[in-house]
N, C-alpha and C positions, 0 to 999 in steps of 0.2 A: 489537369492542365497546369502549366507553369507560368506564373505571372512574369511579364517582361516590361521593359520600358524602351523608349526611343531616345537615342542621343541626338545631338544637334544636327548631325549630317544625315539623319534618317535611318541609321543602322540600328538594328535591334540589339539590345543587350539584356542580360538577365542573370539572376543568381541561380545557377543550375546545380543540381545535386552532385554532379560529378566534376565540378570545378568550372573555371572560366571557359566559356565557349570560344571557338575560333571566330575570327572576323567573318561576318556574313552569315553565321549560323543563326537560326531562329528556332529554338527548341519548342516554343509554344506552337508555331506553325507546323513543324515536323510531327509533333505529337498528334495534332489534329489530322494531318494527312494519313499517318499510319493508323490511327484509330479508325478512320473512315474505311480504309482498305480492309482492315481486319474485320470490322463490323459487316462490310459487304460480303466478305467470304463466308462469315458465320451464318448470316441470315439466309443465304442462298444455297449453302452446302457446297460452294465452289472450292476448287483446290488452288485457285489463284485469283488475285484481285489487283487492279492497278488504277491509279489516279493520274490523269493527264491534265495539265494546266496550260492555258493560253500563253504563248511566248510574248516577249515584250514587243515584237513587231507585228503581232496579231496574225502572223502567217502560218504558225505551226502550233500543234499541241505537243508539249514536251512531257515525258514521263517524270512525275514528281514523287511518286511513292508506289511501292509494290509489296504485296504480301503473297508469299508462296512461290511465285515464279521470279527468279532473279533477273535483273535487267540484261545480263549477258545472253539470256535465251531470246530476248526480244529483238536483238540485232538492229536492223534498220527501222524497227517500229518504235524505237525510243523517241523518235522525232517524226511526227506525222503531219504532213501538210494539211491545213484546214480544209482545202478544197478537194482532197483525195477521196477515192472510193474505198474507204476503210470504215468499219462500223463505228469506231470511236469518233471519227470526224463527222460521219453522218449524224450521229446522236448530237454532237455539238451544234452542227448547222441547223438541224431540224427542230431541236429542242424536245425530241421524243425518244423513247427507248427503242433501241434496235435489238430485237430478240431473235437469236439464231439457235433453234433447238438442237441441231445436229450438223454433221458434216455435209449432208445433202442440201440442207437449206442454205448453208454457207456457200457452197459451190454455186447454187442457183442465183443467189443475190449478190455475192461478192466473189466472182471467179478468180480474180487476181490474187486475193488473199488465200484462197484454197490452194492455188498453185504454189505460192510462196511458202505457205505453212501447211504442207500436205499431211496433216495428222487429224485423227478423229477427235473433235471437241465441240462442245456447245458454248455459246457466249451470249452475254447481254451487255449492252453499253447504254449508259444513261447520262444525260447532261448534268453538270454540277452548276447550279445557278441559285440566285436569290433575287427576287423581284425581277427587274428587267436586265440584270447583269448575269452573263454566263461566264463562269470562270474556266470551264473546261469540261471534262467528261470522266466517267468512271466505268470500268469494264471488269467483268468476272468471267472465268472459264471453268467448265466442269466436264466430266467424262460422261458422254451419253451412254446409255445402256438400255436393256430391255425394260427395266423398271423406271427409266427416266428419259423423257423426251423433251425436256425443257423445264423452265421455271414455272411453278404454279402461280396462280393469280396473287396469292398471299405473298409469295417470295418476291414477285415483281414489285408489289406495293412496298414491301420492306426495303428493297433495293433503292427505289425512288426516295423513300424517306431517309435512308442513309446518305444519299447524294444531297438532298435538300438540307439536312442538318449540317453537312460539310459546307455547303454554300453559305448558310447563315454564319458559321464560324469564320469563313473567309471574308465575309463583309466586315465583321468586326476587326479582324486583323488588318484588312486594308485601310480601314478608317484610322487605325492606330499606327499605320505605316510599318507593320510587321510582316506584310505578305511578301514583298520583294517581287522580282521578275524572274522568268525562266527563259533559258535559251539552251542550245545544245551542250554548253559547257557546264550546266548546272547538274550536279550529281544527285540522282534520286535517293530517297531514303527507303531502305528495304528491311523487311523482317520475314522470317519463315512463318509458315502456318502454325498457329498455336497447337500444342499437343500436351497430353498428360505427361508429367515428369516421369522419366525412367527410374529415377532414384528418389526415394522418400527419406526425409530427414526430420527426426523428432528431437526436441530439446528438453533437457531436464536439469533440475537442481536437487541434489541428493544429500541429505543430512545423515551421515553414517551412524552418529551416536543414537539417534532416536528412530532411525529407519523411515523417516518421512521423505517423500519425493514430490516435488512440484514438476508436473509434466504438461506439455502442450497437447493440443488435440491430435496432432500428427503422430506423436509418440504413442498415445493411447491407441490410435488406429493400427499402428505397426504391431502392437501387442494384442490386438483383437479385443480391446475393451472400449465400450462406449464412453466418451469423455464425461458424460454426466454421471456415469456409474463408478468412475474411478474414485477410490477412497483416500488416495494420497499416501498409501503405504507401500514400502518397497516389497513387502511380503506378497502383495497382490501381483506385482510384476514378476517377482521371482517364481511364482507358481506357474508362469507361462514358459519359463526357461527350462530347457532339457536338463533333467536331474544330473546327467553325466557332466554337464558343463558348469553347473552351479558352484561347486567348491572352487574350481579354478578361477571363476569370475570374481567370487568374493575375496579370494586371496590377492588377485591382481588389483582390486579396488583398494584394499587396505594398504598394500605396498605403495600405490600411487599417492595416497594421503600421507603416509608416514615418511616416505622418501622424497616427496615433492616432484615426482616425475609425471609424465602424461600417461593416462590410462589408454591403452589400445588393446582391445580384446574382442574376439569373435565368439558368439554363443548361438546355439540353436533355439528357436522359439517355435512352439506348437500353436497353430491357430485353432479356432473353435472346432474344426473338423478333425483335428489330431495330426494334420500334416506338418512336417518340420521344415523350416527354412532358416538360413543363417543370416545374422545381422552383425554389424560392427558397432562397438561401443567405444566412443572417444570421450575423454574427460580430463579435467585438470582441477587443481585446488585454486580457487579464486584468491587474488591478492587484495587484501583489505587490512592495512595496519591498524585501523581503528576498531576492528572486530576480530580479535585473535581466535574466537571460537570457530571461524570459518575454516580452520585447519582440519575440521572434521567434515567439511563439505566437498563435494565434487560437482562441478557444472560441466555439461558437455552435450553430446548429441548421439543419437542412434541412427545409423545409416542402413537403410534397407535397399539394396541394389537389385532385389528380386532375383531373377535368374540370369541377369546380365553377365556377371562374372563367370558363371558356369558356362554360359553360351560362348563367351569369348575363349575360354579354355578349351571347349569342345572344337571350335573352329580352328584353333592352332594345331589340333591333332589330326585334322583332315588333310588328305593328299591334294585335293583341289584347291585352287586359289579363291579366296573370298575377300571382298572389299566393300567399303561403304563410300559413297560420294555425297558431298554436300549439295544443296540445291544449285549452286553455280558450277558443279562438275568437279570440284576438288576432292582428292582422296583424303578421307578422314580416318580410315582404318584399312589396314591390309594385313592378312595373316602371312606367316612365314612361307607357306607353300607358294604364295603368289610371287615371292622373290625369285625362286628358282624357275617358275613357269614363265615369267616375263623377263627374267635375267636382268633385274634391276633391284637395287637395295631399297629397303623400306624407307629410309630417310630421304631418298631421292624422289619417292612417290608422294609421301605425305605432304599435304598442302598444295599439291600441283594437280593440274588436269592431265590425265593419262596421255592424251594426244599431244600435249606440249612436251612431255618427257620422252616418249617412245616414238622415234621417227616412223616406224612402220604402222603407227596408229594416227599419223598426221593427216591422212586423207580425209577431206571434209565429210565423206560418207559416214565415218564412224562417229564423228561429233553429231551428225544428223540423226543417228540411231539414238544417242542419248537425248537429243532434243525431242525426238518422237516420243520417248518414254515419259519425259517430264511434262510435255504439253498434253498428251493424251491420258497420262496416268495409267497406262497399260504396259504389262511386261513386254520386253523386246529381247530377242536373241538373234545372234548373227555370227558369221564366220570371219576370222581374221587370219591372214597369212603372216606368220612370224618368220623372217629370213633365217636360213636360206629357203627352206621348203617344208615348214612345219605348220600345221593348221590348228587353230584354237577356236573353241566355241565360247562366246561371251553371252551372258544372260543378265539383263538389268530389270530390277523390280522396284518401281518408283513408289514414293510415299510423300506425305506432306513435309517431312524433314529432309528429303533428299532421296537416295535410293541405295539399295543393297544389290551387289552383283557377285557373280562367280564366274570363273574361267577354268576351262579344263581342256586337255588335248582331245582332238577328234580321234576316236578309237575305231574308225571304220573307214573304208575307202570312200573318197569323195565321188559322187556321181558326175557324169559329164555335164559341163555347163556351170558347175558351182564355182563361185569366185568370191573375192573379198566383199564383205558386206552382205552376202547372201543371208536372207532370213532363214531361221531354222525353227522347228517346232519345239514347244516346251515339254521335252520328254527326258530331261536329265542329260548327262554327258554323252551317252550313246544316243545320237540324234538322228532323226530322219530329216532330209534336206528338201526344202521347197525349190521350185525353179528359180533361176537367177532373176532378181527383180530389176526394176528400173530406178532403184534408189539413187545410184550415182547421177542419173539424169535429173532427178528431183533436186539433188544437192547443187547441180550445175545451174538449174533454173533459179534456185534460191539466190545464188551469187548474182546472176543476171538481173533478177528482179530487185535485189538489194541496190545494185548500182543504178538501175533505172529509176528507182524511187529517189535516190540521192540526186541524180542528174535532173530530175523534174524540177526541183527547187533551185537549181543553179541558173543564174541569170547571166553573169559576166564570165569571161574566159577564165579568170582567176578562181571564180567559184567552181567552175567545172573542174579545174585542176585539184582544188581542195577536196571535192567530192570523190574524185578518182583516187587521190592519195589516201583518203580516209578508208576507202573500201579495198583497194588492191593490196596495199602493203600488209595489213593484218590478215587478209584472206589467203594470200599466197606465201606469206612469210618473207617477203622482200624487205630490204633495208634502205634502198634508194629508189627514187623515182624522179624522172625528169620529163617534161613535156615541152616540145618545140612546135612552133607554127611556121607555115610556109608563107613567105612574103617575097615576091619577085624572084621565084625559083631558088630561094635560099632558106635555110633553116635558122630560126632565131629562137632563143630560149624564152619560154613563157614563164615557167616557174620550176622549182625543184625542191626535193627534200632528201637530205642525207648526203648529197654531193658537196664537195667544196667548190666555191665560186671559181677558184683558180683552175681547177681541173676542167670545168665545163667551158670556161672562157676560150680554151683552145679550139672548141668546135663551133663557136659563135659565127654565124654567117656562112656556114658550110653550103656550097652549091649542091643542088640535087644530083649532079652528075659525078660527084666525088665518090671515090671507092671506099665506102665505109658501110658497116652493117646497117646502120639506121637508114642511110640513103638507098642501099640495096633493097631493104624491105619496102621502102616507099615506091621504088621503081618497079619492083616485082608485084606490088600490091598484096603481099602475103607476109604474115609474121615470120620473124627469124628467131629461133630459139638456140642459144649457145650454152651448153651445159658445163664446159670447162674452159679454163684460161688457155690451155694448150690448143683446144679447138679454135678459139678465137684468133690466136696468134698464127696458127697455121693458115687460116683463110685470109687474114689481114696482117701480114708481117709489118712490124714497126708501129702498130697502132698503140695509142696511149690506153693502158688497161686500168690503171688505178688499183684499188684494193679489192675489187669485186672478183668473183670466181664464176658466176653464172649470170646470163642476161636473157631478157625477152624484149625484142624490138618490135613494137606494134605499129604498123602503118595506120594512120588515121585518114581514111578516104571517104569522102561524102560527095554525092552527086557526081561520081566517077572522076573526081579530081582530088589530089592530095591536099589536105588542109593542115597536116602536122604529123607528129610522131610521138610515141610514148615509149620511154625506156625504163624497164623495170630491172633492177640489179639485186644480186644476192651476195652477201659476204662469203658464205660457204657454198660448196658445190651443190647445185640444185638440179634434180632430175625432173623433166617435164613429161609426165605420163600423157597418153593420148587424150584422156578426158580433160586434163588441165589445159592442154594446147587448144582444144576445141572451145573451152570456156573463154580463154584469153582472146581467141580470134573473134568470138561473138561480142565480147566486151569492147574490143577495138572498134567495131562498127557503131556501137552505142556511143562511145566516147567521141567518135568523129562527128556524128550527127549533132551531139550536144555542143561540141566545140564550134562547129560551123554556125549553129544558131546563136551561140554566145558572141562570136566575133561579129556577126551581123548586128546584133544588139549593141555591142561596144561601138561599132562604127556609126550606127544611127544615133546612139546616145551622144557620142562625141560631136556629131554634126549638129544635133539639136541643141546641145549645151553651148556649142560655139555660136549658134544663132542667138541664143538668149544672152550670152555674155556680150555679144556685139551690141545688143539693144540696151544693155544696162550701162550706166556711167562707169568708166574705168578709174576716173580720178575726180574727186569733188573739188570745186574751186576753193581757193584760199580767200576768206572774206574778213574784212575789217569789222571788228566788234562781234563776230560770231565764230563759234567752233561747231563744225558739222561732221557727223560720221554716219555712214549707212552700212547696212548688212542685207545680204540676200542669201537665204538657205533654201535649197530645193526640197521637195517632198521626200518621203521615204523611198527606199529602193523600188525601182520599177515604175516610178511615177513619170518618167521621161522629163518633160519641161513644163513650166507653168506660165501664168500670165501676170504674176506680181512684178511691180517695178517701183523704183523711187527715182527722184530727179531733183537737182538743185540748179537753179538758173538765175544768175545775176541779171537784174533789169534796172539800169540806171543806178539810183541810190538804194534800191530795194533788192530783196532776194526772194525768189519763188521757191517754195518747198512743196514737193508733190509726192504722194504715195498712192498707188492705184493697184487694182486687182481685177483681172479678167477671169471669169469662171473657167474651170477646166484645167487639164494638165496635158497639153498636146501642142503640136506645131501650130495648129489653128489658133490656140490661145496665145501663143507667143507672137504670132503674126498680128493678131488683133491688138495685143499690147504694144507692139512696135508702131502700129498706126496711131493709136491713141497718144502714145508718148510724143511722137513727132508732131501731131496736131496740137497738143497742149503747148509744146515748146514754141510753135509758130504763133499761137494766139498770145502767149505770155510775152514773147519778144516784141510783138506788135503793140504792146502797151495797154491791152484791154484790162478792165476791172476784173477782180477775181471771179465775181458771179458771172460776168460775160464770158470769161475764159471757159468755165465749166459748161455754160449753156451752149456755147459755140461747139465745144467738143461733143456734146450730146447730139447736136444736129448733124455733125459730120458722121458720128457713129450710126445714126439712123439712116443717113444717105447711103452708107456702105452696106445696108441691109444686114445688120449684125445677126449672126446665129448665136452669139454669146453675149451675155450681159456683163456689165463692168461697173465698178465702183471706184471712187477716188476721194481723197481729201487734199485740198489745195490751200496753202497758207502763204500770204504775201507779207513779208516782214521787213520793216524799216529799221536797220541796225542803229540809226542815229537816235531815234525816239523810243524804240522798243515796242512800237505799235505793230500789231499783227492782225491781218484780216483773214478769216477762215471761212471756207465754203466746203460743205460736205455733199457728196452725191451717193447716197445709200451706203456710206462707209462708216466704219467704227469711229467713235468719237476720239479725238486726241486726248493725251494726258499732259499734265504740267507738273513738274517737280519744282518747288520753291527752294530758295537758298537754305532755309531752315530744315530741309529734308521732307517737309510735308508734301504729299502728292494728291492731286485731285483730278477727277474726270471732267473734262470740258464738254458738257452736254450742249454744245452749240446746235442751233437749229440746222436742219439739213433738207435736201430735196431727194427725189427718187433716183434709182439707179440709172446709169447711162444706157440709152437704147430702149427705154420703156415708153416715155411720153415725148410728143413733138414739141410742146411749149410748156415745159415745167418751170416751177419757181425754185430758184436756188438762192435762198437768203444768205446774206453775208454777215458774219459776226466780227466785232472789233474787240481787241484785247490788248492791254498794256502789260508788257513783260517787266518783271523786276530783274535788275542785274543779278546774274548767277542762276536764273531760272533755266530749266531744260524743257523744251517742247518735244513731245514724243508722238510721231506719226508712225503708223504700223498697219499691216494687213491682218485679217482675222486668223491667219495661220499661227500667229504668235500666241493667241489666247484660246482659240476655240477647241473644245474637247467634245468627243462623240457623246450625245445624249445629255449634254449639259446646257444650262441657260447661258446665253452669250453675255448678258450683263454681269452674271456671277463670275464668268471667266475674266471679263475686263476688271472686275473688282480684285481678282487675284493679281492681275498685272499691276494694279494701283498699289497693292500691298508690297509687291516685290520691288517696285520702283522706289517706294519710301524706305524700304529696308536697305536699299543700296545707295542711300543718300550721299555717302562720302566718297563714292567711287569717281575716278576720272571718267571722262566721256567714253573713251574707248573701252575701259573696263566695264562701264555700265552697260554698253551695248552687248558685250560678250556675256555678261552676267544674265541679262534678260533673255538672251538666246539660249543660254544653258538651262535656265529654268523651263523654257518651253520645250526644248528638245529632250529633256528628261522624261516628259510625259509619254507613256506608252500609247496614248490615244492620238498623238499628233500624226496627221496624214497630209496636211496641206503645206504649200510653200509659205515662206515668210519673207516679207520685206519690212525693214525697220529703218527709220530715219530719225536721228537725234540731233537737236539743234540747241546749243547752249548760248544764251545771250550774255556776252561779256564785253560791254562797251568800254572804250578807252577812258582814261582818267578825266579828260576834259569834259565840261558840262555838255550834256546832250542838247540838241536843238529844241526838243520838247520834253520838259521834265516828266519822267514817268511817275505815275501814281503808285501808291504803296499797295494797292490791291491788285487783284487779278480779275476784275469784273469785265463782263462783255455784254453786248446787246446787238440786236439785228441792225444792220446799216443798209440804206438804200442808195 
């Protein structure tokens, strides 16, 4: 682990072995996550492991680390809603391991997952937690077989232990503010599965004058000598070198020393069984001006590549194409025969995914074959049609570090029914073909389920667009996307990506009866696919085309009425095969349903928010001797509206300051809040004492048969004297910041919540404010955190208030809100009212005392 520290703004910093880290990086955290993923894979014998952590809004589990399986294979599973029917989410919610021994059990318990990822694999998911806090979940994948039907009891126990160890580490990182937060923009850390090195390297220091050699253990192993038995003599090593190579090697070594150049020489070494293999020796004379005798020394390394070089040379001599893919599907090796077979140069392939380079491999079905091999860790072979009419057979053989593949021409007639993506048997280039599978359909379902999953978490119309753009553009290769909504029989732009605002402005407000492709698609209720610019101009002469060359116009129809349209555009000419047209048509229906639901939510949310805004004061009064500012912040997304409020009411020479909170986040809570606020205003303006105002409000709340409880804090302040009288009804105690920056909690006595008792006692406390003091009234949303003690939370607010002692009143309010909203545990509304006592220069009617004492008043 790497020790780190925290800067003043909470960002982690460290002295990292590879130089200064980028902003936001946390090496110690990343090491812990990767170490846990690798450990989980090793103890369970899995070929992939992943760690998911809870997002900042507590709504999703976000991929944080992966071992073996690259994130690109996970697709839509990089971000999993907490309430979804996915094993990882189930493990997080239940706090128990979800163990799926094979594909049959996965299909039985999680059918949607089986349809979306239709490959044979077993999995186990376990929560990552420490004490009462659950950070996320960990998952492992393995290949089921005849000798393996799931994890053993010992392996399951070890997997839980790995998750618990990670939870303990994350607790420590969180306490030191090194953990951070996760969302969909957070890039996961990824490593391949550990494997034995393909090349062995041994180090040596050779004194040619006396024939002494200092060698490490790896060099001894390469020469077939036990490290403890090596006597440190060059003669012992030379005895293992092929006699035919020995003279040339000694000559090259002497020349390297005498002429000062690098030694680079290959020799054959015989192992204990007498078999010969070739190694490379590299060495140089060390530079040390203080020890001239080092001129007779060589330091260097012995490289044993095993049969790797010979294997690559053999592959280059074969007529078939051979290649290697990294775990994320990029070509890491390709022999020269593959160039002529695929008709693409090596340099164009290396570092790229084949389906990104070759248009005839761009069908999702081929990427799905690769995904099938990686997830199941089983060989996969299939047919590909290379234009114009030549067929190739591809075979993929996966492993922990990626996969090896070969490609060859099909040297026999294809049977009837064979087509692109058809599975073939593992019998070499001359293959027998299986019946045409439903793989393209599975690929289509994968796209549909991907978008369905993304749309499930979309609440607003703009979130629906973002989900569609994130899925459609990369899935189908488009460069531009626009979505319009129907309002009063006209199309209005909702959002766009890739288009210029000037271009789309020409279509804003287009009536549905206009002669345009998008309106024709809406009128007909069927998608319109235009593959060329000429085709578009022929059907719609004079239409603005822009720089695109192909288009898909998708009508969005829900409940048998048009709700909008989606326009997908391609910079290059794009052909829409039948399967792709079917997928886009199906996706149009999904998008329409999600958009209709989101627009209803937007409308209801706007109505509810308008109701609440109407109930809150739009402008606070200007008061002599006082500065007042208020804030209201709604709960997190999806919380609708709440019952928090604040109010400032001048009453003769005094000012009433009120903060209240009705439980719940609904229209009912807002309605109850409106009733209580109106009642308190009436009682205040009638001139009642503070205790009587609260008691009368309580009686009215009871008379209305409240289904919701409420709390409030009422302060009546005289700006002339600085005297304030405070009454609490089940509410958080106010805070006071003195001119010197010291902050204190005013533990004034209080009564019960409103709506609980018919004749409660609401004591009244009296307090003298010092000029320059700031009185802080607030609701519990400002301080309360899930699973935390409320008084400890108020103590944190007290510290924050003191720390911001020099801020102006407006800046102080914003700063306190910023501290609260930064917490990932905040779910409640916030009402905040700050009052600064700033009397004019002339003497006050009643000289204020120097303290801030208070006591109950009757």
